[in-house]
C-alpha positions in Angstrom: -7.7 -2.8 15.4 -7.3 -6.5 16.2 -4.7 -9.0 14.9 -5.9 -12.4 14.1 -3.3 -15.2 14.4 -5.7 -18.0 13.3 -8.8 -18.6 11.3 -10.8 -18.8 14.5 -9.5 -15.4 15.6 -10.6 -13.9 12.3 -14.1 -15.4 12.6 -14.4 -14.1 16.2 -13.2 -10.6 15.2 -15.6 -10.3 12.3 -18.5 -11.6 14.4 -17.6 -9.0 17.0 -17.5 -6.2 14.4 -20.9 -7.3 13.0 -22.4 -7.2 16.4 -21.2 -3.6 16.9 -22.4 -2.4 13.5 -23.3 -4.2 10.4 -23.3 -0.9 8.5 -19.6 -0.2 8.6 -16.9 -2.1 6.6 -14.3 -4.4 8.1 -10.8 -3.9 6.7 -8.7 -7.0 6.5 -5.0 -6.8 5.8 -2.5 -9.6 5.5 0.9 -8.9 7.0 3.9 -10.9 5.8 6.8 -11.6 8.1 10.1 -9.9 7.1 8.3 -8.0 4.3 9.5 -4.7 2.9 7.0 -1.8 2.7 7.2 1.0 0.1 5.1 4.0 -0.7 4.8 5.4 -4.2 3.5 8.9 -5.1 2.8 9.6 -8.7 1.4 12.2 -11.0 -0.2 11.4 -14.4 -2.0 13.3 -17.1 -4.4 11.4 -19.4 -2.9 8.1 -18.3 0.7 9.2 -19.1 3.0 9.1 -16.1 4.6 12.5 -15.5 6.5 11.9 -12.3 6.7 9.4 -9.4 8.7 8.9 -6.3 9.4 5.8 -4.3 9.8 5.9 -0.5 11.2 3.0 1.4 10.1 2.2 5.0 13.0 1.7 7.3 10.9 -0.6 9.6 9.5 -3.9 8.4 6.0 -3.8 6.9 3.1 -3.3 9.2 4.1 0.0 10.9 1.5 2.7 10.1 2.9 5.2 7.6 2.3 8.0 10.1 4.5 6.3 12.6 7.1 5.0 10.2 10.5 6.4 9.0 10.7 6.7 5.3 13.6 7.5 3.0 13.8 8.5 -0.7 15.5 7.4 -2.8 15.1 3.9 -1.5 18.3 2.5 -0.1 17.7 -1.3 -0.1 15.7 -2.0 -3.2 17.5 -3.7 -6.1 17.4 -2.5 -9.7 14.9 -5.2 -10.7 12.5 -4.3 -7.9 12.7 -0.6 -8.8 12.0 -1.4 -12.5 9.0 -3.6 -11.5 7.6 -0.7 -9.4 8.0 1.7 -12.3 6.2 -0.7 -14.6 3.3 -1.2 -12.2 2.9 2.5 -11.6 3.0 3.2 -15.4 0.4 0.5 -16.1 -1.9 1.7 -13.3 -1.8 5.3 -14.6 -2.6 4.1 -18.1 -5.3 1.5 -17.3 -7.1 3.9 -14.9 -6.5 7.0 -17.2 -5.3 8.9 -14.2 -5.3 12.7 -14.7 -4.5 15.7 -12.5 -5.9 19.2 -12.9 -7.0 20.5 -16.3 -6.1 18.4 -19.4 
């Protein structure tokens, strides 16, 4: 993994990746300073949300989930943010018609 701090860095890293293998994808992520990272796990049947849980990363965004410390329920998310998360998860389940197991 490489971190690009400028447009020139990004161009150099993508060129390097292409020279190694043009057959494999390049993943680009944007990290925002002082951002909060959360994980959501959800279960839906026929697009209807059955259950979901929100985990809050203790560290700032950018620490790999396998190396991060997470807590649930989230301790530092306000009510509005929790509501927006619930709305987004519900909409995704419905729009994608997510289903687990047998209907």
